N, C-alpha and C positions, 0 to 999 in steps of 0.2 A: 699122205697130206696134200697132192697134187692137187684134193678135191677142196680145199680148204676154199670157202667162202665168205665167211663171218668170223673175224675172231675180236673178243672184244674182254678185255679185264681192268676194267674201271675200281676204283676208290679203293685200292689193297694195298696200298705202298709198296708198290710193286716200286723193285728198284734196279740200278743198272742200266746198258744202255740198250736199244733199240737194234736186235741183232742183224746187218742189213741183207743175210742172208735167205732173208723169210721169206722176199720177199722176189726173187726168182724160184724159189720152193711151189709159191702160193701163186699162180701163174693166177690161177679165178678166182683172184679174191677181191670180195666187192667194199667191204667191209671194214675195215679196221680202228680199232675203239682203246686207247691206255690211254684216258682222261682222268684224273685227279689222282697220280700218283706220285710217284720221288725219282721219273727216270733222269739220268743223268746222259751227256754227251750232247752229237749233234744229229741231227735228222739225215739220215742215210740218202745220200742220194739214189740209192739203188730203189729206193718206193717207189720210182717211177717203173721200174720194172713191172709193177702190178696196172697193168695198162684199164684194167677191166672196173677200174676203183669205183667207186660212188661216193663211200665216208671215210674221212680222215678224221677222225678228235681225236687229238694229243695234247688238248689243253689241261691246264693244269700240275706240272711238272717242270723239272730245272732244267729242263732243256737249253744250250748255250750255243753260239754259232749262228751261219745265216741263214735263210730261207735256201734250198736249195734250187739252183734255175732247175732242172730236171724235173718240180715237180711239175712245172710250165707243161710236160708231155702225160699231165694225165687227162686225156681231152676228157675221159668223162665223169670224172669229177662233177657236183651236185652239191655237195657240202663238205669245206676246210673250216677247220678250229684248232689252232693250232695258239689261242692266246691264254696269257693267265702262263708264261714260261721266258727265258730271259736274251731272248733272239734280238741280235742286231746287226748291225749294217743295212742295207735299202731293200724293198722289196723289186726281187725280180720282174725285170721287163716283162719275163716271160709267163709270168704272171695273165697276161694277159689272153696266152692261151686256150683258159679254161672255156668255153663259149658255151657249156652246161652249168657251170657255177651256181648256186643259186643264194648260195650264206658263205660269205669268206669272215671270217673273223680272229685280227691279228693282236687284239687292244693287249693292255698289258704286258706290255713288251717291253726293247730298248731299240727299235726299229729306227731310221736316220734316211737321210735323204727325200725326196720327192715322193707321193704317190704318182707314179708311171702314167701317162698318158694313154699307154698300152691297156690300162681299166677299161675303158673306153669299149673296148672289143670282146666284153666281156656280160652280150644281152642278155646272157637270161639273172643275172646278180640282182635280187631281191633287197639282197641284207651286204652293206661296206661295216665294216663296226673296225675301226684302226683308232680309237682313242687309246691315251695315256701309252705315249712315245717319245717320242722326238723330231717325228717329222715336221721339215719345213716346206717348204717352197707355198707354192697357191694351189686351191682347190685346182685339176686340173680341167681344161673346157670340153674335153672329151668325156667328162660324164653327164653328160647331156645325151650319150647316146642310147643310158641306161633308161629304155623306156618302161623298166620292169622295177626300178625300184621305190622302194617302201622306205627301207632301215638308212638312213645314213649320221653315222656318228664320227667325228673326229676330234670329240675336245680330246683340251689335254696334251698338245703338241706345243710345236712352235709354229705353226702355220701363220700364212700371211699372203696380204693381195688381198683382190674381189673377189666377192665367188660369182664365177659365172650365170651374168645377168637373166640367163633362161633360164635355171635350174628350177625344178618343177612344172612348169609349162607343158601341161598336157597328160601328165602324169600325175600316181595318187600317192605322196608323201605324207607319210602314213605318224615318221621319227626322223626329228633332224634337233644334232645337236654341234653346235660349236663352240661351246664355250671354252674358253682358256686360249684365248690364239691370241693371232695379230691383228687378224682377221678389220677390212675398213670396207668403208662405201653403202650403199645401202643395201639390205634384204634382199633380194629378188623379188618382183612386182608378182610372180607367178610362184611365190613358192609353194602353197597351200591350194596350186589349182583345183585340185579336184577334191578342195572339202573337205578333206579326208585327215589332214591332220587333225594330230592326238597331241603332241609333246614339242615345243621350239625352245629349245634353250641356247641362249646367244648372245649369254654374260659373259663381261670381263672381254672382249673384245675391243673391236674401235670403231665401230656402226657408227653410221648418222644417217640423216637423212628421216623418212618417212616409213611407216611398217606398213605389210603388203596390205592391201586394200579386202583382200582373199580371206582374212584371219577371223571378221565380222559372222560370216558364213560357215566355218568351221567346226559345226553343229555337238562335236566330239574331244573341242579344243578344251584340255586339262588340267594343262603346266605348263607357264610359259614363263622361262628367265629372262629378263635384259636388263641391260645397265652394266655399271662396273669398272668399262675400260669409258665409257662413252655418255654421259649422265642420259639417263633416259627423263624427254620432258613431258611439260604437262599436258601436252596435245597428243601424247600417244595411250595415256591412261584414258582420255576423253575419248580416246576410238574405240579403244576395247572395252571400254564398258559398254558398249551396243552387242556384246556378246553375250547374250543371257547367260551364260553358262561358266561365264569367270565372270559370277559375282560377286567375289573375294575384292577385284581390283574395285569397285561401287565404296569399299570400306576403306583402301589404302588413303596416305594423305597426300597428296598432291605436290609431290615433293621432288624437284628437278635433279635431284643426286639420288633417287631409292629407286634400284631395281625392283621392276613389276617381277609379284614369286605367286605362284597358284601352285 
C-alpha cells in the first residue's frame, strides 16, 4: 500500500483514533480526508511525514489536544480544514511555513492565544477562517502581506485592538467578518478597495468613526451587520443608502442604536 495517494472515508460514523503509522506507510499520500466522523484522540504529529500531502480534511470529528507544530513541515499543503473539533491551545507559529496553503479553516474549536504573526508568510492564502474559538489579542499587522486574501472570518472570539489600517488595500476582499469581539477604532478605509465585497459583519464590537467610502461602490454587497457594541449613527445609514443594492436600508428607521441588517 505504499503507492496510496488518496484516502478518504467521510460521513461514515468512523470511530477510534487516527493511526500514526499510516503516514510512514504511505509516503506518496497527497489527499487525506476523514471529515464528519466520530474520530477521537489527538492529531498525530507523524502526519508531517506525508510530505507530499496537498489536502488535509479532518473536520467534524471529536479530536482534542493541540495542533501539532509538525504540521508546519507539510510544505505542499494547499487546503487544511481542522474545523469543528475540540482542539485547544494556541495556533502553532510553524503554520507560517505553509506558503502554498490557500485555505485554512480552524473554526469551531477551543483555540487560545493570538493569531501568530507568522501567518503573514502564507502568501498564497485566500481563505482564513478562525471563527468561534477563544483567540485573543489583535489582528496581526502581518496579515497585510496576504495579497491573495479573499475571505477573512474571525467572529466570535475575544480579540481586541484596532484593525490594521491598510487591510484590504489593493486586494479584493469578498467576505469580512469581525462580529462579537472587542475591536475598536475605525474600520479600515480601504477595506473594500477591490469593490468585490459581498459580506461585511462588524457588529458587537467597539468600532467608531465613519464607514469605508468604498462601500457605496461595492455592487455585489448583499449583507451588512453593524452596531451592537457601538451605536450606528444616522450618518452611516444615509451613507449606505447611496448603494442601490442595499435598498432595505432605505426602509430602516433612522435610529442611532439600531444595527443595519441586510
